[in-house]
C-alpha positions as CSV (number, residue, x, y, z in Angstrom):
1,M,58.1,56.9,65.4
2,K,58.9,56.3,62.0
3,T,56.6,56.5,59.5
4,A,55.1,54.3,57.0
5,L,56.8,56.0,54.2
6,Q,60.3,56.0,56.1
7,E,60.0,52.1,57.1
8,L,59.3,51.8,53.2
9,T,62.1,53.5,52.3
10,Q,65.1,51.8,54.9
11,Y,64.0,48.3,54.1
12,W,63.6,49.0,50.1
13,R,66.6,46.5,50.1
14,L,64.8,43.7,51.8
15,Y,62.0,44.5,49.7
16,L,64.1,43.8,46.8
17,L,65.3,40.5,48.1
18,T,61.9,39.2,48.3
19,L,61.2,40.4,45.1
20,V,63.7,38.4,43.9
21,L,63.5,35.3,45.5
22,G,59.9,35.2,44.3
23,I,60.2,35.4,41.3
24,G,62.2,31.9,41.3
25,G,60.5,28.4,43.5
26,S,57.3,30.2,44.2
27,F,56.6,32.1,40.9
28,Q,57.4,29.3,39.0
29,Y,55.3,26.5,41.0
30,G,52.0,28.9,39.9
31,I,53.4,28.9,36.5
32,Q,53.6,24.9,36.3
33,V,50.3,24.7,37.8
34,S,48.3,26.7,35.6
35,I,50.3,26.6,32.1
36,M,49.9,22.9,31.2
37,T,46.0,23.2,30.6
38,S,46.9,25.3,27.5
39,P,49.5,23.2,25.7
40,A,47.5,20.0,26.3
41,E,46.0,19.2,22.9
42,H,49.2,20.0,21.5
43,I,52.0,18.1,23.6
44,Q,49.0,14.8,22.8
45,S,49.4,15.6,19.6
46,F,52.9,15.6,19.6
47,V,52.9,12.1,21.6
48,N,50.9,10.4,19.1
49,Q,53.3,12.1,16.0
50,T,56.1,10.7,18.0
51,W,54.8,7.5,18.4
52,L,53.6,7.0,14.6
53,G,57.2,7.9,13.7
54,R,59.1,5.3,16.1
55,Y,56.3,2.1,15.8
56,E,54.7,3.3,12.3
57,V,51.3,2.8,14.1
58,P,49.1,5.5,16.3
59,V,49.8,5.3,20.0
60,G,46.6,3.7,21.7
61,E,44.2,5.4,23.5
62,S,45.0,4.0,26.8
63,T,48.6,4.6,26.4
64,N,48.7,8.2,25.3
65,T,46.1,9.3,28.7
66,L,49.0,7.1,30.7
67,I,51.8,9.1,28.9
68,W,49.8,12.3,29.7
69,S,49.0,11.6,33.3
70,F,52.6,10.5,34.1
71,I,54.1,14.2,32.4
72,M,51.4,15.7,35.0
73,S,52.6,13.9,37.6
74,I,55.9,13.6,37.4
75,F,56.2,16.9,38.5
76,S,54.7,16.4,42.0
77,L,57.4,13.3,42.6
78,G,60.0,16.2,41.5
79,G,58.3,18.1,43.6
80,W,58.6,15.9,46.7
81,A,62.6,15.0,45.6
82,G,63.2,18.8,45.9
83,A,61.5,19.0,49.4
84,V,63.6,16.2,50.8
85,H,66.6,17.8,49.7
86,S,65.6,21.1,51.3
87,G,66.7,19.7,54.7
88,S,70.4,19.5,53.8
89,L,71.5,21.5,50.7
90,P,70.1,24.7,52.2
91,V,72.0,23.4,55.6
92,K,75.0,22.4,54.1
93,H,75.5,24.9,51.1
94,G,74.0,27.8,53.0
95,R,70.3,29.5,51.2
96,K,71.7,31.6,48.9
97,K,74.1,28.9,46.9
98,A,71.3,26.4,47.1
99,L,69.2,28.7,45.1
100,L,71.9,29.4,42.6
101,I,72.4,25.6,42.1
102,N,68.4,25.3,42.0
103,N,68.5,27.7,39.2
104,V,71.1,25.7,37.0
105,V,68.3,22.8,37.1
106,A,65.2,24.6,35.9
107,I,67.6,26.6,33.1
108,V,68.5,22.7,32.1
109,A,64.8,21.6,32.3
110,A,63.9,24.9,30.1
111,V,66.2,23.8,27.5
112,L,65.2,20.1,27.8
113,M,61.9,21.3,26.8
114,V,62.9,23.1,23.8
115,L,64.1,21.0,22.2
116,S,61.5,18.2,22.7
117,R,60.2,18.5,19.8
118,M,63.5,19.2,17.6
119,A,64.7,15.6,19.1
120,K,61.1,14.0,18.6
121,S,61.0,12.8,22.2
122,F,58.7,13.3,24.8
123,E,60.6,11.7,27.1
124,M,62.5,14.9,27.4
125,I,59.0,16.7,28.6
126,L,59.3,13.8,31.1
127,I,62.6,14.8,32.4
128,G,62.2,18.7,32.2
129,R,58.8,18.2,33.8
130,F,60.4,16.4,36.8
131,L,63.3,18.9,37.0
132,Y,60.8,21.4,36.9
133,G,58.9,19.8,40.1
134,Y,62.6,19.8,41.8
135,N,63.1,23.1,41.4
136,V,60.0,23.8,42.5
137,G,60.0,22.0,45.3
138,L,63.4,23.0,46.9
139,G,62.8,27.0,45.9
140,L,59.6,27.1,48.1
141,S,61.1,25.8,50.9
142,V,64.2,28.0,50.7
143,H,62.8,30.8,49.6
144,L,60.4,30.7,52.9
145,M,63.8,30.0,54.9
146,Y,65.7,32.6,53.5
147,V,63.0,35.1,53.8
148,G,62.0,34.4,57.1
149,E,65.5,34.2,58.5
150,S,66.3,37.7,56.9
151,S,63.3,39.6,58.4
152,P,62.6,41.4,61.2
153,K,60.1,39.6,63.1
154,K,57.5,42.7,62.7
155,L,57.8,42.3,58.9
156,R,58.0,38.5,59.1
157,G,54.9,37.6,58.2
158,F,54.1,39.8,55.9
159,L,57.3,38.8,54.0
160,T,56.9,35.2,54.2
161,L,53.3,35.5,52.9
162,T,55.0,37.0,49.6
163,C,55.7,33.4,48.9
164,S,51.8,32.6,48.3
165,I,51.8,36.5,46.4
166,F,53.8,35.1,43.8
167,I,52.2,32.1,43.5
168,G,49.4,33.3,42.5
169,L,50.7,36.0,40.3
170,G,52.6,32.6,38.4
171,K,48.9,31.2,38.2
172,L,47.5,34.2,36.1
173,V,50.4,34.7,34.4
174,G,50.4,30.8,33.0
175,Q,46.8,30.8,32.6
176,V,47.4,34.7,30.5
177,V,50.6,33.1,28.7
178,G,48.8,29.8,27.5
179,I,45.8,31.8,26.0
180,K,45.6,31.3,21.5
181,E,45.9,34.9,21.0
182,L,49.8,34.6,22.6
183,M,51.5,31.7,22.8
184,G,48.6,29.0,23.0
185,T,49.1,27.2,19.5
186,D,50.4,24.2,17.7
187,D,53.9,26.3,16.9
188,M,54.8,27.4,20.6
189,W,54.1,25.3,23.0
190,P,57.7,24.0,23.8
191,Y,58.6,27.6,24.3
192,V,55.6,27.7,26.7
193,L,57.1,25.1,28.3
194,A,60.3,26.6,28.6
195,V,58.4,30.3,30.0
196,S,60.1,29.2,33.8
197,G,63.5,29.1,32.3
198,L,63.3,33.1,32.4
199,P,62.6,34.1,36.0
200,A,65.3,31.1,37.1
201,I,68.1,33.2,34.8
202,L,66.7,36.3,36.1
203,Q,67.0,35.0,40.3
204,F,70.6,33.6,39.8
205,L,72.4,36.7,38.3
206,S,70.3,38.9,40.9
207,L,71.1,36.5,43.9
208,L,74.5,37.4,43.1
209,W,74.1,40.9,44.8
210,F,72.8,39.5,47.9
211,P,73.8,38.2,51.1
212,E,73.8,35.2,52.8
213,A,70.8,34.7,55.3
214,P,71.7,36.6,58.3
215,R,70.0,34.2,61.1
216,Y,71.8,31.3,59.0
217,L,75.3,33.2,59.6
218,Y,75.3,33.6,63.0
219,I,73.3,30.6,64.5
220,D,74.4,27.7,62.2
221,K,78.0,28.9,61.1
222,G,78.8,31.6,64.1
223,D,79.6,34.2,62.2
224,E,78.5,37.4,64.4
225,D,79.9,39.8,61.9
226,G,78.9,38.2,58.8
227,C,75.4,38.1,60.0
228,K,75.8,42.1,61.3
229,K,77.1,43.4,57.7
230,A,74.1,41.6,56.3
231,L,71.2,43.2,58.3
232,Q,72.9,46.5,58.0
233,W,72.9,45.9,54.5
234,L,69.4,44.5,54.3
235,W,67.5,46.9,56.9
236,Q,70.0,50.0,56.6
237,E,70.0,49.9,60.4
238,D,72.9,50.2,63.2
239,D,71.0,49.5,66.5
240,L,70.5,45.5,65.9
241,K,71.2,44.7,69.6
242,L,67.6,43.2,70.1
243,E,67.5,41.0,67.0
244,L,71.0,39.9,68.0
245,E,70.2,39.3,71.2
246,D,67.4,37.0,70.1
247,M,69.4,35.1,67.6
248,R,72.0,35.0,70.3
249,K,69.2,33.1,72.9
250,E,68.3,30.9,70.0
251,R,71.8,30.0,69.6
252,E,72.4,29.5,73.0
253,S,69.2,27.1,73.3
254,A,70.6,24.9,70.5
255,Q,74.6,25.2,71.6
256,G,76.1,22.2,70.4
257,E,73.2,20.4,68.7
258,K,73.6,19.7,64.9
259,A,70.5,20.2,62.6
260,K,67.6,18.1,63.3
261,T,66.7,15.4,61.2
262,V,63.1,14.6,59.3
263,L,63.3,11.7,62.3
264,D,63.6,13.6,65.2
265,V,61.4,16.4,64.1
266,L,58.5,13.1,63.7
267,R,59.0,11.8,66.8
268,S,60.6,14.3,69.2
269,R,58.2,15.3,72.0
270,C,59.5,19.2,71.9
271,V,58.1,19.9,68.5
272,R,55.1,17.4,68.5
273,W,52.3,20.2,68.8
274,Q,54.5,22.1,66.9
275,L,54.1,19.1,63.5
276,L,50.4,19.0,64.1
277,A,50.2,22.7,63.7
278,L,52.0,22.2,60.2
279,A,50.9,19.1,59.1
280,L,47.2,20.3,59.3
281,P,47.3,23.2,57.4
282,C,49.8,21.7,54.6
283,A,47.7,18.8,53.9
284,G,44.6,21.4,54.0
285,V,46.3,23.3,51.3
286,Q,45.2,20.3,49.0
287,F,42.5,18.9,51.0
288,C,40.3,21.9,51.5
289,G,38.6,21.6,48.2
290,I,40.0,24.5,46.0
291,N,41.1,22.1,43.0
292,A,38.2,20.3,43.4
293,L,36.7,23.9,43.1
294,Y,38.6,24.6,39.9
295,F,37.5,21.2,38.5
296,Y,34.4,21.8,39.1
297,A,34.2,25.2,37.5
298,F,34.3,24.7,34.1
299,D,30.9,22.4,34.2
300,I,29.4,25.5,36.3
301,F,30.2,28.0,33.6
302,R,28.6,25.7,30.8
303,E,25.6,25.2,32.4
304,S,25.7,28.9,33.2
305,G,25.9,29.3,29.0
306,I,28.9,30.8,28.6
307,E,30.6,29.8,25.3
308,E,33.4,27.5,25.5
309,D,36.2,29.9,24.2
310,K,35.2,32.7,26.5
311,M,35.4,30.1,29.8
312,R,39.4,30.3,29.8
313,Y,38.9,34.1,30.6
314,L,36.7,33.6,33.8
315,S,39.7,31.0,34.5
316,I,41.8,34.4,34.6
317,G,39.4,36.1,36.4
318,I,39.5,33.3,39.3
319,G,43.6,33.3,39.0
320,A,43.0,37.2,39.4
321,T,40.8,37.1,42.2
322,E,43.0,34.7,44.2
323,L,46.1,36.9,43.5
324,I,44.2,40.0,44.9
325,T,42.9,38.1,48.2
326,V,46.2,36.8,48.8
327,T,48.3,40.5,48.6
328,I,45.3,41.8,50.5
329,C,46.2,38.7,53.6
330,A,49.9,39.3,53.2
331,F,48.6,43.5,54.4
332,V,47.0,42.4,57.4
333,I,48.0,39.3,58.7
334,D,50.4,40.7,61.3
335,R,47.4,42.7,62.5
336,A,44.7,39.9,62.5
337,G,47.4,37.0,63.1
338,R,47.9,33.8,61.4
339,K,45.4,31.8,64.0
340,K,42.3,33.9,63.0
341,L,43.0,34.2,59.1
342,M,43.7,30.4,58.9
343,G,41.2,28.8,61.6
344,F,37.7,31.2,60.7
345,G,39.5,30.8,56.9
346,Y,39.1,27.3,56.7
347,L,35.3,27.7,58.7
348,M,34.1,29.8,56.4
349,M,35.4,27.5,53.3
350,G,33.7,24.8,54.6
351,V,30.1,26.6,55.5
352,V,30.3,28.2,51.5
353,M,31.0,24.5,50.2
354,S,28.1,23.1,52.0
355,V,26.0,26.0,50.4
356,L,27.5,24.9,47.3
357,I,26.5,21.3,47.9
358,V,23.1,22.3,48.1
359,M,22.9,24.8,45.3
360,L,24.4,21.6,42.4
361,T,21.8,19.7,44.1
362,I,19.3,22.1,42.7
363,K,21.0,23.1,39.6
364,D,18.6,22.3,37.3
365,F,15.2,23.5,39.3
366,Y,15.6,27.2,39.0
367,P,17.8,29.1,36.1
368,W,19.2,31.7,38.3
369,V,21.2,28.9,40.5
370,P,24.4,28.5,38.1
371,Y,24.7,32.1,38.2
372,F,24.7,31.7,41.9
373,N,27.1,28.8,41.9
374,I,29.3,31.4,39.9
375,A,29.5,33.4,42.8
376,L,29.9,30.7,45.2
377,I,33.3,30.0,43.3
378,F,34.3,33.2,43.5
379,S,33.5,33.6,47.4
380,V,35.6,30.0,47.9
381,I,38.6,31.4,46.1
382,C,38.3,35.2,48.4
383,V,38.5,33.0,51.5
384,Y,41.0,30.7,50.2
385,G,43.3,33.5,49.4
386,L,42.8,35.7,52.5
387,G,43.3,32.6,55.3
388,P,44.7,29.2,54.5
389,S,46.8,29.8,50.9
390,G,48.9,32.1,52.5
391,V,49.2,31.7,56.0
392,S,50.3,28.3,55.6
393,M,53.2,29.6,54.1
394,C,54.8,31.9,57.1
395,L,54.0,28.2,59.7
396,P,57.3,26.8,59.5
397,A,59.3,29.9,59.8
398,D,57.0,30.7,62.4
399,L,56.9,27.7,64.6
400,F,60.4,26.1,64.6
401,L,63.5,27.1,65.8
402,Q,66.7,27.1,63.6
403,A,68.3,23.5,64.2
404,W,64.6,22.3,63.4
405,R,63.5,24.4,60.8
406,P,65.1,22.8,57.7
407,S,63.5,19.3,58.4
408,A,60.2,21.0,59.4
409,Y,60.3,22.3,55.3
410,V,60.5,18.9,54.8
411,V,57.7,17.6,56.4
412,S,55.8,20.8,55.3
413,G,57.0,19.9,51.3
414,T,56.1,16.0,51.6
415,I,53.0,16.9,53.0
416,N,52.2,19.4,50.9
417,W,53.6,17.2,47.8
418,L,52.2,13.8,48.4
419,S,48.5,15.4,49.3
420,L,48.7,17.3,45.4
421,F,49.8,13.5,43.8
422,L,47.0,12.1,45.5
423,I,44.4,14.7,44.8
424,G,45.4,14.2,40.8
425,M,45.6,10.4,40.9
426,L,42.5,9.6,43.0
427,F,40.0,13.1,42.4
428,P,38.6,12.1,38.9
429,Y,37.5,8.9,40.7
430,I,36.3,10.5,43.6
431,V,34.1,12.8,41.5
432,D,32.9,9.9,39.2
433,G,31.3,7.9,42.3
434,L,30.3,11.1,44.4
435,G,29.4,13.4,42.2
436,Q,28.8,16.7,43.7
437,F,28.8,15.2,47.0
438,C,32.5,14.8,46.8
439,F,33.0,18.2,48.7
440,L,31.0,16.7,51.8
441,I,35.0,15.1,52.2
442,F,36.7,18.4,52.2
443,V,33.6,20.5,53.8
444,A,34.9,18.2,57.1
445,Y,38.3,18.5,56.7
446,C,37.6,22.3,56.7
447,I,35.3,22.3,59.7
448,F,37.8,19.6,61.6
449,S,41.0,22.1,60.6
450,A,39.4,25.1,62.2
451,A,38.3,23.8,65.3
452,F,41.8,22.5,65.6
453,M,43.6,25.5,65.0
454,L,41.0,28.0,67.1
455,Y,41.1,25.9,70.1
456,F,43.9,24.6,70.2
457,I,47.3,26.4,68.7
458,P,48.7,29.8,69.7
459,E,48.9,32.5,68.0
460,T,52.4,33.8,66.9
461,K,52.3,36.8,65.8
462,G,54.8,39.5,67.2
463,K,56.5,37.0,69.0
464,T,59.9,36.0,68.9
465,M,61.2,32.4,68.2
466,V,62.1,31.4,71.7
467,E,58.4,33.0,72.8
468,I,57.1,30.9,70.2
469,T,58.4,27.8,71.8
470,E,57.3,28.5,75.4
471,D,53.9,29.4,74.1
472,F,54.4,25.6,72.5
473,N,55.9,24.0,75.5
474,K,53.0,24.3,77.6
475,L,51.0,22.3,75.3
476,N,54.2,19.5,74.3
477,F,54.8,19.1,78.2
478,K,51.4,19.7,79.5
479,G,51.0,17.5,82.7
480,M,54.5,17.0,83.1
481,G,55.2,18.9,86.4
482,T,55.7,23.1,87.2
483,E,59.8,22.5,87.5
484,I,59.4,21.7,83.5
485,E,56.7,23.8,82.2
486,K,58.4,27.0,84.3
487,G,62.6,25.9,83.6
488,D,63.0,24.1,80.5
489,F,61.0,26.2,77.8
490,V,63.9,27.8,76.1
491,H,65.9,24.2,76.4
492,A,63.7,22.3,75.4
493,T,65.0,21.4,72.2
494,K,67.6,19.6,73.6
495,F,65.5,16.9,74.8
């Protein structure tokens, strides 16, 4: 038996690959989500000055608000475009080359951000935000494909979950970089917006030294020798019989099949339950109420008597809490299992937010309530990091065979980015209409998702791709006769 230290030493190249992949789309997603709050007033002032210089009149308030909203929301549209291309670029060019191309997009975006003030063009910021969104949308999906297809099954959950760790780290770095003591000033805001170009350059240079994803080489390209060399280099193992046998079975199950399209994923009965198990959690990352919580956090901080200039440090504390809990999740996911962490995570989020609704209703009656509400916010962040935030990243790699996986990432990315766009556009109106009772919508979604995950979805922990497919086929083909149930599990992908 190998000790933990021996395993750590053995897989150090695989861990290094995971680090290199993480500093791309995942880390940059976290940065882009959190960094825009710091230079917001400086960018709006720049838009006003640019408008005044062009048209010799100040920009109208409604026009300025519209331009700012578009700067914020176009990131989601870019992310959707990147997610859509994650179904074709990694299949045609491979996971590694797709990421190399993707890094060039981020570098171009960073250059546009730096030059925007010099060129007196807020349109360059819009284009840069769209390109950043594209980079993140494609990078997140390919990161997960690459890691999932390069990892042994005993480490698959842990290593795919590092995507969430890097997102949390990116959020924290974005919050820290944007404080006034560092780069959150009127002179530095173009460079703040260009920060994501640095990890893109670093990933581009580092990836050149790593092999292509082994499962892609074997199953998609039929290159068994290339796959074996990649596995030996990454894992430093000579005995790869079990892994190669698992890939052989998966390749045989999809023999003669082309990569599936998004329409195939949406229409085919043989992945119907996998699609449901993917869609609810991916939408839940946005609809579980975490964005509402961040929105309400500053109001609750104010009610607690915290000074305005100190609130940013509390928000950094929230970001650090999410990062710590997602990291803990990475170490327990392969022991606790995806199903329990996600199902009970949604359940606990629903319960704590229900208590928060009550406390927000009586906040003016007792002086201690605002402080209790701060504790509730941190509690929800902890539960979110330990369950839904991290586990949802593992699902496409866990639930779908190779032929289906790229399109599954397109579906999950589309759901995630469109949900983010809808929340960004509609949430202010929901808050105006419902106040703190807006959390009731998220509570209902969390409870429903928890029930669905706990009662219907099989566990994927420690199972091969073919075994997971067999478990889901018992649901996909339920009631169609014992012949199908017993004989066609592996070959169901051909239906």
